[in-house]
Every structure is written in structure tokens, then in C-alpha cells.
C-alpha positions in Angstrom: -2.2 21.6 27.6 0.2 20.6 24.6 -1.8 17.8 22.8 -0.7 15.2 20.6 -1.8 16.7 17.5 -0.1 20.4 18.0 3.3 18.6 18.4 3.8 18.4 14.5 5.1 15.0 14.5 3.3 12.4 11.6 2.6 15.0 9.0 2.5 11.7 7.0 2.1 8.1 8.2 5.1 6.9 9.9 7.4 4.3 8.5 9.5 2.1 9.9 10.3 -1.6 11.2 8.5 -3.3 14.4 9.6 -6.6 16.1 6.1 -7.8 16.7 4.3 -10.2 14.7 7.8 -11.3 13.0 9.6 -12.1 16.4 6.8 -12.1 18.9 8.0 -12.7 22.3 11.4 -14.6 22.4 13.6 -14.2 24.9 16.1 -17.3 25.2 18.8 -16.0 23.8 20.9 -18.7 24.2 18.5 -21.1 21.9 17.8 -18.7 19.5 20.3 -15.9 19.4 18.8 -14.7 15.9 15.4 -14.6 17.0 16.1 -13.4 20.4 14.2 -9.8 21.5 17.9 -8.1 22.0 20.0 -5.7 21.3 21.8 -7.6 19.1 19.0 -7.9 16.8 17.7 -4.2 16.8 21.5 -3.6 16.0 21.7 -5.5 13.0 18.4 -4.5 11.7 19.4 -1.0 12.0 22.6 -1.8 10.2 20.4 -2.9 7.1 18.1 -0.5 7.2 21.2 2.1 7.2 22.8 0.2 4.3 20.2 -1.4 2.1 17.9 1.3 1.2 15.5 1.0 3.5 16.0 4.5 5.5 16.4 6.2 2.2 13.0 4.9 1.3 11.3 6.7 4.0 11.3 3.4 6.6 12.8 5.6 9.5 11.5 4.5 12.8 13.2 1.0 14.6 10.5 -0.3 17.1 10.7 -2.4 20.2 7.5 -4.2 20.4 6.4 -6.1 24.4 9.4 -8.1 26.2 12.2 -5.6 26.2 11.8 -5.2 29.8 13.4 -6.6 32.6 10.5 -8.5 35.0 10.5 -5.3 37.8 11.2 -1.9 38.0 14.3 -0.8 39.1 14.7 0.9 42.8 13.6 4.6 42.1 10.5 2.8 40.1 11.7 3.3 36.7 11.2 1.0 33.6 14.6 -0.7 32.9 15.6 -3.2 30.0 16.4 -6.9 30.5 20.2 -6.4 31.6 20.9 -9.9 29.7 19.3 -9.2 26.4 20.0 -5.1 26.4 23.4 -5.0 28.2 24.0 -1.2 27.3 20.2 -0.4 28.1 18.1 1.5 25.9 19.7 4.7 25.8 23.0 3.3 24.2 20.8 1.6 21.7 19.1 4.8 20.8 22.5 6.5 20.4 23.2 3.7 18.0 20.1 3.7 16.0 20.3 8.0 15.7 23.9 7.2 14.5 22.5 5.7 11.5 20.3 8.4 10.4 16.9 6.2 12.3 14.8 6.9 15.1 14.2 4.5 18.1 10.4 3.1 18.9 9.8 1.6 22.1 6.6 -0.4 24.0 4.6 0.0 27.1 1.2 -0.5 28.2 -1.7 1.8 29.9 -2.4 -0.9 32.5 -0.8 -2.3 35.2 1.1 -5.2 33.3 1.9 -5.6 29.4 0.3 -7.7 27.5 3.0 -10.3 27.8 3.0 -9.4 31.5 5.9 -7.2 31.8 5.6 -4.3 33.9 2.9 -1.7 32.9 2.6 1.9 33.0 -0.5 2.7 35.1 0.3 5.1 38.2 3.5 5.8 36.2 2.6 7.6 33.4 4.7 10.9 34.2 8.1 9.1 35.1 7.7 6.4 32.0 7.7 9.3 29.8 10.5 11.4 31.1 12.2 8.0 31.3 11.6 7.4 27.5 12.5 11.2 26.6 15.9 10.5 28.8 16.7 7.8 26.7 16.1 9.7 23.1 13.2 7.7 22.2 11.3 8.8 19.3 8.0 6.6 19.5 5.8 5.0 22.0 3.4 2.1 21.4 1.3 2.2 23.8 -1.0 -0.9 24.4 -4.0 -1.4 26.4 -4.1 -4.7 28.3 -4.7 -5.0 32.1 -6.7 -1.8 32.3 -9.1 -2.1 35.3 -12.0 -0.5 33.4 -12.7 1.8 30.2 -12.7 4.9 32.1 -9.0 4.3 33.6 -8.1 2.9 30.0 -9.2 6.3 28.6 -7.7 8.3 31.6 -4.3 6.5 31.0 -4.1 7.5 27.2 -4.6 11.1 27.9 -2.4 11.2 30.6 0.6 9.6 28.7 0.0 11.8 25.8 0.0 15.1 28.0 3.0 13.3 30.0 4.7 12.8 26.7 4.1 16.2 25.8 5.4 17.7 29.2 9.0 16.1 28.3 9.8 18.4 25.7 11.0 15.8 23.5 9.2 14.9 20.0 8.0 11.5 20.0 5.0 10.1 18.3 2.4 8.4 20.3 0.9 5.2 18.7 -2.6 4.4 21.0 -4.4 1.1 20.8 -7.1 2.9 22.4 -10.3 2.2 20.1 -9.3 -1.5 19.7 -10.2 -1.8 23.4 -12.9 0.5 23.2 -15.0 -1.3 20.8 -16.3 -4.4 22.5 -18.1 -2.4 24.5 -18.8 1.1 23.2 -17.9 3.3 19.7 -15.1 5.4 20.1 -14.8 9.1 19.9 -12.3 9.5 17.4 -12.2 13.0 17.7 -10.9 13.0 20.8 -8.4 10.0 20.3 -7.0 12.4 17.5 -6.7 15.0 20.0 -4.0 12.7 22.2 -2.8 10.1 19.7 -0.8 10.4 16.4 -2.3 7.1 15.1 -4.4 4.2 16.8 -5.3 0.7 16.5 -8.8 -0.1 15.0 -8.5 -4.2 14.8 -6.9 -7.3 15.7 -3.4 -7.9 15.1 -2.1 -8.7 11.9 -1.2 -12.5 11.2 1.2 -13.6 8.2 -2.0 -14.8 6.5 -4.2 -13.9 3.9 -7.1 -14.7 6.0 -5.9 -11.6 8.3 -5.3 -9.0 5.7 -8.4 -9.9 4.1 -10.5 -9.5 7.4 -8.6 -6.4 8.2 -9.7 -5.1 4.7 -13.4 -6.3 5.2 -13.2 -4.6 8.8 -12.2 -1.2 7.4 -15.0 -1.0 4.7 -17.6 -1.9 6.8 -16.3 0.7 9.0 -15.1 3.6 6.4 -18.1 5.5 7.2 -16.9 6.4 10.8 -13.3 6.1 10.4 -12.2 7.6 7.0 -13.0 11.1 7.6 -11.2 11.7 11.0 -7.4 10.3 9.2 -5.2 13.5 8.1 -1.7 14.9 9.0 -1.3 14.4 12.8 -3.0 11.4 12.9 -3.9 8.2 11.4 -6.5 4.8 11.4 -3.9 1.6 12.1 -5.4 -1.1 10.3 -2.5 -2.6 12.6 0.8 -1.2 11.1 2.6 -4.3 10.0 3.7 -5.2 6.9 4.0 -8.8 6.7 5.7 -9.0 3.4 8.8 -11.2 3.4 7.6 -13.8 5.5 6.1 -17.0 5.0 2.0 -16.8 5.0 1.4 -14.4 1.7 1.5 -15.4 -1.9 3.1 -12.6 -4.1 0.0 -11.6 -5.0 -1.1 -11.0 -1.4 1.9 -9.2 -0.6 1.3 -6.9 -3.7 -2.5 -6.7 -2.0 -1.1 -5.7 1.3 1.1 -2.9 0.3 -1.3 -1.4 -2.3 -3.9 -1.6 0.1 -2.0 0.2 3.1 -1.2 2.7 0.7 -4.6 3.6 -0.1 -5.7 3.6 3.6 -2.9 6.1 4.8 -2.0 3.4 7.0 1.6 3.6 9.0 4.0 1.6 7.6 6.1 -0.9 9.7 7.3 -3.6 8.5 7.6 -7.2 10.7 10.2 -9.3 9.2 14.2 -10.6 8.8 15.8 -7.4 6.5 18.8 -10.0 7.5 17.0 -12.2 5.2 14.7 -10.8 2.6 13.9 -11.9 -0.8 15.0 -9.2 -3.7 11.4 -9.3 -5.0 10.1 -8.5 -1.1 12.3 -5.7 -1.0 11.1 -4.2 -4.3 8.0 -4.1 -3.4 8.8 -2.6 0.0 11.3 -0.3 -1.5 8.7 0.8 -4.3 8.9 4.3 -4.7 5.2 5.1 -6.4 3.3 3.5 -3.9 5.1 5.2 -0.9 4.6 8.1 -2.9 0.6 7.4 -2.5 0.8 6.3 0.8 2.6 9.4 2.2 0.6 11.6 -0.1 0.8 15.3 1.6 -3.4 16.0 1.3 -3.4 13.1 3.8 -6.8 11.6 3.0 -7.6 8.1 3.9 -8.9 6.4 0.7 -12.3 3.9 0.9 -14.3 1.6 -0.8 -16.2 3.2 -3.6 -17.4 -0.5 -4.8 -18.0 -3.6 -4.7 -19.3 -6.2 -7.7 -19.0 -10.1 -6.7 -15.3 -10.9 -5.6 -14.1 -7.4 -7.0 -13.8 -4.2 -4.8 -13.1 -1.2 -6.1 -11.2 1.8 -3.8 -10.1 4.9 -4.4 -7.8 7.8 -2.5 -7.6 11.3 -3.1 -4.3 12.8 -3.2 -3.2 16.1 -4.1 -2.5 17.8 -7.4 -6.0 16.5 -8.1 -4.8 12.8 -8.6 -6.4 9.9 -7.1 -5.1 6.3 -5.9 -7.3 3.7 -7.3 -6.9 0.1 -6.2 -8.9 -3.0 -7.9 -9.0 -6.0 -5.8 -10.2 -9.4 -6.5 -11.0 -11.4 -3.1 -11.8 -14.8 -5.5 -9.3 -17.4 -4.0 -10.1 -20.3 -6.6 -9.4 -20.1 -10.7 -7.0 -17.6 -12.6 -7.3 -14.3 -13.4 -10.3 -12.1 -13.9 -11.0 -9.4 -15.8 -13.1 -6.1 -14.1 -14.6 -3.2 -16.0 -15.5 0.2 -14.6 -16.6 3.3 -15.8 -14.1 6.4 -15.5 -17.6 8.8 -14.0 -17.1 6.7 -10.8 -13.8 8.4 -10.0 -13.5 11.3 -7.8 -17.4 12.0 -7.3 -17.2 12.5 -11.5 -14.4 15.0 -11.3 -11.4 12.6 -11.5 -11.8 12.3 -15.2 -13.0 15.4 -16.4 -12.9 15.9 -18.9 -9.9 13.6 -19.6 -7.0 11.9 -17.3 -4.1 10.3 -17.9 -3.7 6.6 -16.1 -0.7 4.7 -15.0 -0.5 1.1 -13.2 2.0 1.0 -10.2 1.3 -2.6 -8.7 2.1 -5.3 -9.6 4.2 -4.1 -12.7 4.9 -0.4 -13.2 3.3 1.0 -16.9 1.8 3.9 -18.8 -2.0 2.9 -19.4 -2.4 6.2 -21.7 -5.5 9.2 -21.7 -8.3 8.7 -20.9 -11.7 10.9 -21.5 -14.3 11.4 -18.5 -16.8 8.8 -20.5 -14.3 5.7 -21.0 -14.0 2.7 -19.2 -11.0 0.6 -17.9 -10.7 -3.1 -17.8 -8.1 -4.5 -15.4 -6.9 -8.2 -15.0 -6.2 -8.9 -11.6 -4.9 -12.3 -10.1 -7.1 -14.3 -7.4 -6.5 -12.5 -3.8 -4.2 -9.8 -6.0 -4.6 -6.2 -6.4 -3.9 -3.7 -9.4 -2.8 -0.3 -8.3 -3.2 2.6 -10.5 -2.7 6.3 -10.3 -5.2 8.6 -11.9 
């Protein structure tokens, strides 16, 4: 049987826009027409993605999350979009998104109902896969609510993977499989990567520093298990949503999310309102050097090298013997702090042997110069901020 890894998809972490976090399950279009999860919202976001440089920066997917469906399936048992909010149906929306040079993602659930209570895919895996393919869908986010047992959960994720491949359409498969397993048992990441293109490990990201920090802490704690499995075709998803451009993060915390999601080789799916976004947030999200680190073809996930009081040092091996290095200051009091580290720490001592050039990418780009193998480097990092370097 063809498995997700064999479909040639997600050779680098997928990038796009997702309605969940910013727009949640807003379904009252009369009361909130600009916030409502509707055809209009996705058309307007697609227009912005095509016209304002997002597509050209690499953000190619526009993804519908939960709450797009009608409350019941149609007479043939097929999922259907809510007719008031999606009057043209998903096929028409997909055609519009494709006309803008973008791809459409959609959402369903392995269980009997979605997390918000709409019809799930349990007992309908083949039919739903065929339906999504017939609509021209390019990505499926498959949630894990309302499954009766871990055995049914695992079986459902496997079956939907095979069903998607059977359609003959290339559909990126985004799983929540390990997140729902973890409270009870250690996920088998080798198996999960056989079936899924990326997979959620931890709780939903919130528009807050405490959420970003908890995701980074969890990732560092479990890096021995998860880092080695990531690579072309399959990626760890620390919750893909970039909340940059919303309300909860300071500038330095926004820099930290962008830098660390690049270090972690995470899928980059913005969840914000591209119709109202500041020039600073746009600059950060479209930063070519950071995106190039995230999309590096070697496909190795980064990891935490060391922890020293409030400072964390992370590295990510890149192609052409380069490394991305992040210095994160988790202190939330006082002012900028200086952190000094030996370059012999990087790349098992090989990154700067016998010498290396270092460039700062974030929070602003500048060349730092050439350093010898036995040099030390000092960086000044703002509270809750990150300095991202390319070595």
C-alpha cells in the first residue's frame, strides 16, 4: 500500500495560513461578518496572500479548520459545507484558491464528531477522502477528538492515510495522532511518519507568551525522542500556528516564535488577519533568511544544546555544512542580557573548524565577521527574545 511518505509531499515543512486560533469557531455571519468562518473570509485571505507577497514568500496553503461543515451529512452520506456560510461549496472555493496560485487545506476528525461537534470521518474514511479529492483539496488536517479507543484512533489515522493515497490526488496529511496518544502511551513515531506528513505533539498554541514558552519547554524535554524522526516527507508540528501579528506577543516574543519555529523545522501556518497586519509583523513573517532556514533542504530538526540559567542555546544543522543557532533569553524581568558561548560547542566542534563566518538573521540582519574554531561569541538578548544566527 502507498503510504504518506511515498507521495513526494512535504519535502520541506509546509507553509500557509490557517483560520484556527485567530478566528476559532465563529459561525454567526450576521453578527460578525468579518470574523465568520465563511467563503468570504477565505476568498479575502487568498486575495491578500496572492497580492501582498505571502505566496511568493512560500506560504502556499490556505487552510479551513473546524466548523466549516453543515451539521449533518447529505443524502449520499457525504460531508457538506454549511450552505449559508459557503454558498458555492468547497469545490468552488478550491477553484478560486487555485486560480490565485495557492492550495486549499481542509479539516476533519478521526472520530465520530469533530472537536466542535460537527460530523467526523469515523466509518467514512474512504468516502471522505474521495470527497476531498473531488473538491480539489490539497491538505487534510485530521483531528483526534471523539474516538472511542486508542486502537480505533490509530486505525483511523492509518485508514485515512491509505484512503487519501488511493484517490490519486496529492494531499498533504496533517495528523494529531501522537498528541492524543501521549497521555496514555509513548507514540511510535516511526509508524506515524509512515502514514503522516506532519503530526501534532502538544496542546493548541494560544496567542500568549506562556503558550509559546510551554511548547519550547516541551520540545526540549522530549527532543531525544522526536528530533531524529523529522525529515523530508514528515515533520514534528509544535502546533503550526504562528500567532505573530495578533495581540498577545511582544515584538521580542514574536521574533522568538519565528526564530524557534525555523530552528524546529516546524510547519509554518500563520493564524492572523492578513487584512489587518502591521508592517513589522509582515516583515518578520516574510523574512527570506528565516524562511530559508526553516525550508532548508537537508531537513534536519534543531535541538537544544545547552541551558544556562535563563539562557538556552539551540542549533540546527543546515545544508552546505552550515548551522542555524538560536540564543533564547527566557528571563521576564530586567533588561537585555549578554550571553557568551564557545564556538567549539557548535556542530560537535565541527561548525567553526578551522574557521567560520557568522551572520545575525534576527532580530535584525548583520554580518558578525569571521571567527576561529577556539573563539567565543557574545550576543545581547532582550527578555523573552531570541538572537538567530547563521554559522
